[in-house]
C-alpha positions as CSV (number, residue, x, y, z in Angstrom):
1,M,-3.5,-26.1,-2.4
2,D,-0.8,-23.4,-3.4
3,E,-1.0,-24.5,-7.0
4,V,-4.7,-24.0,-7.1
5,L,-4.6,-20.7,-5.3
6,A,-1.9,-19.5,-7.8
7,R,-4.7,-19.4,-10.3
8,V,-7.3,-17.9,-8.1
9,Y,-8.4,-14.2,-8.7
10,I,-10.2,-12.0,-6.2
11,T,-12.8,-9.5,-7.4
12,K,-12.3,-6.1,-5.8
13,S,-15.2,-3.8,-4.9
14,D,-14.6,-1.8,-8.1
15,G,-14.9,-4.8,-10.3
16,S,-11.3,-5.3,-10.9
17,K,-9.5,-8.5,-10.5
18,E,-6.1,-9.5,-9.1
19,K,-4.4,-12.5,-8.1
20,F,-5.2,-13.8,-4.6
21,D,-2.4,-13.5,-2.2
22,F,-2.5,-14.9,1.3
23,E,0.4,-12.5,2.3
24,K,-2.1,-9.7,1.9
25,V,-4.5,-11.6,4.3
26,R,-1.6,-12.1,6.8
27,E,-0.6,-8.5,6.7
28,S,-4.2,-7.3,7.3
29,L,-4.5,-9.7,10.3
30,R,-1.2,-8.5,11.7
31,N,-2.4,-4.9,11.3
32,A,-5.5,-5.9,13.4
33,G,-3.2,-7.1,16.1
34,A,-3.2,-10.9,15.3
35,D,0.0,-12.7,16.4
36,E,1.5,-15.3,14.1
37,E,-0.4,-18.2,15.7
38,L,-3.8,-16.5,15.2
39,T,-2.9,-15.4,11.8
40,E,-2.1,-18.9,10.6
41,E,-5.0,-20.4,12.3
42,V,-7.4,-18.1,10.4
43,I,-5.6,-18.9,7.1
44,R,-5.9,-22.7,7.9
45,R,-9.7,-22.2,8.5
46,I,-10.4,-20.3,5.3
47,E,-7.9,-21.6,2.8
48,N,-10.2,-24.4,1.5
49,R,-13.2,-22.0,1.1
50,I,-11.2,-19.6,-1.2
51,H,-12.5,-19.8,-4.8
52,D,-11.8,-18.1,-8.1
53,E,-13.4,-14.7,-8.3
54,I,-14.3,-14.5,-4.6
55,T,-15.2,-11.0,-3.8
56,T,-13.3,-8.9,-1.3
57,E,-16.6,-8.6,0.7
58,E,-17.0,-12.4,0.8
59,L,-13.4,-12.8,2.0
60,K,-13.8,-10.1,4.7
61,M,-16.9,-11.8,5.9
62,M,-15.2,-15.1,6.1
63,I,-12.3,-13.7,7.9
64,T,-14.5,-11.8,10.4
65,T,-16.6,-14.9,11.1
66,V,-13.5,-16.9,12.0
67,L,-11.9,-14.1,14.0
68,R,-15.1,-13.6,16.1
69,R,-14.8,-17.3,17.1
70,L,-11.1,-17.0,18.0
71,N,-10.5,-13.5,19.3
72,R,-13.2,-10.9,19.5
73,E,-10.8,-8.1,20.2
74,V,-8.8,-8.7,16.9
75,A,-12.1,-9.2,15.0
76,Q,-13.2,-5.7,16.1
77,K,-10.0,-4.1,15.1
78,Y,-10.1,-6.0,11.8
79,I,-13.6,-4.7,11.1
80,E,-12.5,-1.1,12.0
81,N,-9.6,-1.4,9.7
82,H,-11.9,-2.5,6.8
83,S,-14.9,-0.2,7.1
């Protein structure tokens, strides 16, 4: 999976593209209060759904959906951090 993701680009809200980086997702989750276990569970649940040119909005919705199922408090903080 890492080889595939190495060639995946995310489309940002301004239309620019950058290489997808799970470390940015991890940092964002930690900033919302997720511990290591929750962070890795979210990653595990979304990693197979990441595709080339996924938008930041699609990614945020995917993460939010998973977080709401696992930890509503962290989900709310994640939403606040990304509004």
